[in-house]
MARKESE-625339 format. One record per residue (C-alpha): x negated, y negated, z negated. Coordinates in nm, 3 decimals. Each point is the difference from the previous one (the first is absolute). Layout:
N
R       c1       c2       c3
R        X        Y        Z
...
***
This chain:
232
R       c1       c2       c3
R    0.190   -0.565   -1.021
R    0.322    0.021    0.200
R    0.247    0.270   -0.102
R    0.322    0.126    0.157
R    0.244    0.212   -0.202
R    0.229    0.207    0.222
R    0.267    0.130   -0.239
R    0.380    0.007    0.042
R    0.087    0.028   -0.371
R   -0.020   -0.348   -0.148
R   -0.076    0.101   -0.362
R   -0.287    0.220    0.121
R   -0.126   -0.278    0.228
R    0.010   -0.255   -0.281
R   -0.192    0.235   -0.229
R   -0.266    0.054    0.265
R   -0.022   -0.376    0.046
R   -0.051   -0.060   -0.373
R   -0.261    0.275   -0.028
R   -0.188   -0.123    0.306
R   -0.007   -0.356   -0.134
R   -0.122    0.128   -0.336
R   -0.279    0.211    0.151
R   -0.128   -0.240    0.265
R    0.051   -0.327   -0.181
R   -0.163   -0.291    0.183
R   -0.127    0.238    0.270
R    0.357    0.030    0.130
R    0.047   -0.267    0.269
R    0.341    0.106    0.131
R    0.265    0.264   -0.067
R    0.303    0.083    0.214
R    0.285    0.243   -0.065
R    0.190    0.157    0.291
R    0.261    0.274   -0.010
R    0.008    0.149    0.351
R   -0.228    0.116    0.279
R    0.173   -0.239    0.238
R   -0.094   -0.296   -0.221
R   -0.357    0.130   -0.018
R   -0.028    0.021    0.379
R    0.100   -0.368    0.030
R   -0.226   -0.104   -0.288
R   -0.311    0.160    0.151
R    0.044   -0.180    0.328
R   -0.128   -0.321   -0.159
R   -0.157    0.105   -0.331
R   -0.284    0.213   -0.127
R   -0.054    0.155   -0.343
R   -0.267    0.175   -0.202
R    0.218    0.253   -0.180
R    0.335    0.168    0.065
R    0.191    0.159   -0.288
R    0.237    0.231    0.184
R    0.300    0.203   -0.110
R    0.074    0.304    0.215
R    0.381   -0.009   -0.003
R    0.105   -0.337    0.142
R    0.373   -0.024    0.062
R   -0.003    0.355    0.134
R   -0.312   -0.049    0.214
R   -0.337    0.161   -0.066
R   -0.271   -0.253   -0.079
R   -0.269    0.241    0.117
R    0.146   -0.012    0.349
R   -0.062   -0.374   -0.008
R   -0.369    0.062   -0.071
R   -0.001    0.240    0.292
R    0.117   -0.282    0.227
R   -0.250   -0.239   -0.151
R   -0.321    0.204    0.005
R   -0.205   -0.300    0.110
R    0.032   -0.156   -0.341
R   -0.263   -0.212   -0.167
R    0.148    0.025   -0.348
R   -0.011    0.256   -0.277
R    0.311    0.199   -0.098
R    0.109    0.140   -0.334
R    0.313    0.216    0.001
R    0.232   -0.057   -0.298
R    0.280    0.254    0.008
R    0.207    0.255   -0.187
R   -0.004    0.223    0.310
R   -0.273    0.231   -0.134
R    0.050    0.250    0.282
R   -0.167   -0.251    0.233
R   -0.317   -0.041   -0.207
R   -0.222    0.228    0.209
R    0.141   -0.129    0.329
R   -0.065   -0.360   -0.106
R   -0.376    0.051   -0.010
R    0.003    0.094    0.368
R    0.070   -0.369    0.063
R   -0.322   -0.112   -0.172
R    0.179   -0.153   -0.296
R   -0.208   -0.096   -0.303
R    0.225    0.169   -0.254
R    0.342    0.149   -0.068
R    0.149   -0.127   -0.326
R    0.314    0.175   -0.125
R    0.279   -0.204   -0.153
R    0.038   -0.134   -0.262
R   -0.317   -0.203    0.050
R   -0.219   -0.097   -0.294
R   -0.238   -0.295   -0.013
R   -0.297    0.228   -0.066
R    0.077    0.226    0.297
R    0.046   -0.286    0.244
R   -0.314   -0.172   -0.129
R   -0.205    0.315    0.061
R    0.117    0.011    0.361
R   -0.063   -0.367    0.070
R   -0.346    0.016   -0.159
R   -0.102    0.257    0.261
R    0.040   -0.254    0.277
R   -0.044   -0.335   -0.169
R   -0.344   -0.027   -0.162
R   -0.039   -0.358    0.127
R    0.217   -0.287    0.115
R   -0.029    0.077    0.367
R    0.064    0.324    0.180
R   -0.222    0.110    0.285
R    0.055    0.282    0.242
R   -0.285    0.239    0.070
R    0.194    0.126    0.302
R    0.276   -0.138    0.221
R    0.289    0.238    0.078
R    0.096   -0.025    0.367
R    0.276    0.202    0.164
R   -0.059    0.099    0.363
R    0.283    0.203    0.152
R    0.055    0.287   -0.247
R   -0.326   -0.029   -0.193
R   -0.128   -0.229   -0.274
R   -0.369   -0.090    0.005
R   -0.181   -0.146   -0.299
R   -0.266   -0.235    0.135
R   -0.293   -0.048   -0.237
R   -0.174   -0.335   -0.048
R   -0.319    0.138    0.148
R    0.170    0.098    0.326
R    0.165   -0.338    0.071
R   -0.177   -0.268    0.203
R    0.267   -0.269    0.018
R    0.376   -0.055    0.003
R    0.193   -0.218    0.242
R    0.354   -0.135    0.008
R    0.151    0.041    0.347
R    0.353   -0.096    0.101
R    0.174    0.101   -0.322
R   -0.212    0.311   -0.048
R   -0.333    0.058   -0.175
R   -0.281    0.190    0.171
R   -0.277    0.165   -0.200
R   -0.325    0.051    0.188
R   -0.225    0.276   -0.134
R   -0.330    0.163    0.074
R   -0.030    0.247    0.289
R    0.230   -0.226    0.208
R    0.310    0.106   -0.193
R    0.299   -0.235   -0.024
R    0.316    0.017   -0.211
R    0.316   -0.210    0.000
R    0.214   -0.081   -0.302
R    0.292   -0.226   -0.088
R   -0.168   -0.101   -0.327
R   -0.077   -0.369    0.031
R   -0.348   -0.149   -0.011
R    0.098   -0.206   -0.306
R    0.113    0.310   -0.186
R   -0.322    0.188    0.081
R   -0.209   -0.298   -0.105
R    0.157    0.013   -0.346
R   -0.082    0.368   -0.041
R   -0.333    0.062    0.168
R   -0.328    0.024   -0.188
R   -0.250   -0.286   -0.017
R   -0.200    0.124    0.300
R    0.278   -0.135    0.221
R    0.035   -0.371    0.069
R    0.249   -0.210    0.194
R   -0.195   -0.186    0.269
R    0.285   -0.127    0.215
R    0.379   -0.019   -0.015
R    0.004    0.314    0.216
R   -0.306    0.190   -0.127
R   -0.135    0.175   -0.308
R   -0.353    0.142    0.025
R   -0.205    0.251   -0.196
R   -0.298   -0.213   -0.114
R   -0.228    0.302    0.007
R    0.072    0.042    0.371
R   -0.093   -0.357    0.099
R   -0.337   -0.009    0.181
R   -0.032   -0.377    0.021
R    0.188   -0.329    0.011
R   -0.030   -0.204    0.318
R    0.082   -0.362    0.071
R    0.072   -0.197    0.314
R    0.005   -0.366    0.079
R    0.317   -0.166   -0.116
R   -0.004    0.172   -0.337
R    0.131    0.339    0.110
R   -0.116    0.302   -0.199
R    0.013    0.373    0.069
R   -0.076    0.320   -0.189
R   -0.169    0.276    0.197
R    0.110    0.343   -0.123
R   -0.205    0.320    0.022
R    0.213    0.137    0.285
R   -0.100   -0.298    0.215
R    0.326   -0.194   -0.034
R   -0.011   -0.372   -0.080
R    0.270   -0.140   -0.227
R    0.096   -0.368   -0.030
R   -0.057   -0.162   -0.338
R    0.242   -0.268   -0.115
R   -0.173   -0.312   -0.127
R    0.166    0.028   -0.339
R   -0.137    0.355   -0.039
R   -0.356   -0.063    0.122
R   -0.168   -0.107   -0.326
R    0.135    0.292   -0.202
R   -0.092    0.249    0.272
R   -0.354   -0.138    0.020
R   -0.043    0.033   -0.377
R    0.141    0.354   -0.007
R   -0.212    0.099    0.300
R   -0.318   -0.113   -0.177
R    0.091    0.198   -0.312
R    0.082    0.310    0.202
R   -0.332   -0.027    0.179
***
């Protein structure tokens, strides 16, 4: 589990770090402490996480406003703050919990247990921001996902398409087991694959229920074939 602590008071950040290490134990794979929204913006350009522990008051800036700019997030958020007046507002941003300071081990553990029953997170829906709206795309509505020129396109039933800046690698880490990487540029919903086709020369393709044919990388073929048989 990858955790980011966004807290500008070092003693508070160190306490959160110690409590998180105590609670997660060997399930904690990485932990980073940052103290400003500017640092967080740079960090997220090349990194993904499972859980954000966020203080609201960060060097005079409101941490909730950061979440507002980052609605297409594939991580869970727990607010840890002494700013109790923001408690109700925080839940508008789909946070898991609001923990008032000072934080206790028991209170933090209760919050983490809500979202961490196993070693790997999976998203039942992908948040995608389109203009001024955020859509939550359910597993059952997604056919396949494609990486295109620095953007990621999500192709859904009823000929609907959505574009996000969330990378294919990040989505692969979070999506449920019905999704499988079949190519460096494609992830497919196994339940939406009608058949697997082959051509001379060892080229393979997955035909999706909307009629599209996706290339299958050779290194992904065996796993896809096995998963396809199980799904059938």
